[in-house]
N, C-alpha and C positions, 0 to 999 in steps of 0.2 A: 550341895551345901558347903563343902570345903572350898570349892573354887569361888563361891560367893564371898566367903571370908577373905580369901586372898585378894579378890577384887576390891574389898573394902579397906585394905591397908593404905595408910598414908605415910609420907616420909616422917611425920611426927611420932608415929607409933614407936614405942620402946627406945626413945632417944636417950634417956638416962642410962639404960643398960648399955647401949651402943657407945656412948661417951666413955663409960667406965672401961669397956673392952678395948677401945681405941687408945686409951691412955697406957695400955700395956703392950704396944706393938713390939714384936721381935721376930725372929726367924720362924717361930711357930704361931704367929698371929700377924697377918698382913692384909692390907686393904688396897685395892686398886679401883680407881674411878674412871669413867669415860665421860668426857666433856664435849659439848658442842657449843661453839661461840661463848666459851667461858662458863657455861652452866653445866652442872653435873646432871647427866641423864641416866646413868647406870653405875653400879658398883658390885664388887664381890668382896667377900671376907673368907679367908682361908686361915684355919687355926688347928691346933692340936685337937684331935677328936675329943668330944665331950662324952664319950662312951668307951667301953672296953673293945679293943680291936687289936689287930696285929701291929707289932713294932714297925717303925719306919713308915707309918701311915699318917697322912694329913687329911683334914676334912674341908671340903668346900661347903661352908655352913651357910652362906648367903650369896645369892645372885639376884639382883633386882634391877629391872629396866623399867623406866617410866613407860606406861602404856602407849603413849603417843610415839614412842620410838621402837615398839615391837616390830618384828619382821623386817628389820633393817640390817641384821647381821651383828648387831652390837653385842648381844648375849653370847653368840658363838665366838666372837673375838675375845671377849672377857674370859670365857671358859678356856680358850686356847692359851691365854696369858696365864691363867691360874695353873694350868698343866705345866707350862714351861717354867714358871717361877718355882713351883714345887719340885720339879725335876732338878733344876739348878741348885736348889737348897739341899739336895741329896735324898729326898724322900723317894721311896720305891712304889708307893701306892697312894692314890687319892680316892676318897669316898665322899658320898653326899647322900642326903635324904631328901626325897622329892615328895610333895603332897600327892597322894594317890588321886588319880583322875585329872591331874594337870597334864593333859596329853601334849600340848605344845612344848612344855619344858622337858617331858620325858623323851619326846622325839628329838629335841635338840641334844640332850645328853647322849642319847644313843648314836646320833650322827657324829658326836665328838669322841666316840670310842668307849663310852661307859656301857657297862652291862649290869642288868639286875642281879643282885646277889641272892635273892630269895628271902632276905631279911625284911621284916615289916615291924612297924611300931605304931602305937597310938598314944597321944599325949595331949594334954592341955596346959602343961607347965609353962611353956614359953608365951603362949598367946591368950590363954584363958578360954580358948575354944578348942574343942576336940579336933585334932588333925590326925588322919591316918596317913602314914608315910611308907614309901618303899625305898630301899637302899640301892644305890648304884655304886660301882667301883671301876677303877681303871688302873692298870699297871703303868708306872712311870719309868720302869727300867729300860724300855726301848720305845722309840717313837713309833706310833701306830698310825 
């Protein structure tokens, strides 16, 4: 069910909220895009965590790759960039929430050095659809 919802997302979803967030870019909110032939094919958003967590932590709150570009390494390169950028900005830890059952994403995060924290949450606040998520984290203090 949850992956069906993820598959139904389009770039137009939540554009007003995204525009508002992007108007506030700073060292605790930044976006990077991946382009091919001048067209955006993927992006990530990193920002101050939207939940209570340890000091000096940043959240990878969005990573999206257009489906036709899956399995080309774009997501892994963007994650590596998010890790590097967050480290250079002085953060010591990066966390993310991943939809439970999204095995390809979970596998990619684990390959990139993230581990499950054991924290879980369920919410429909952002999407209007109930999403069950698991949390992943990675230290930024040393290259892994």
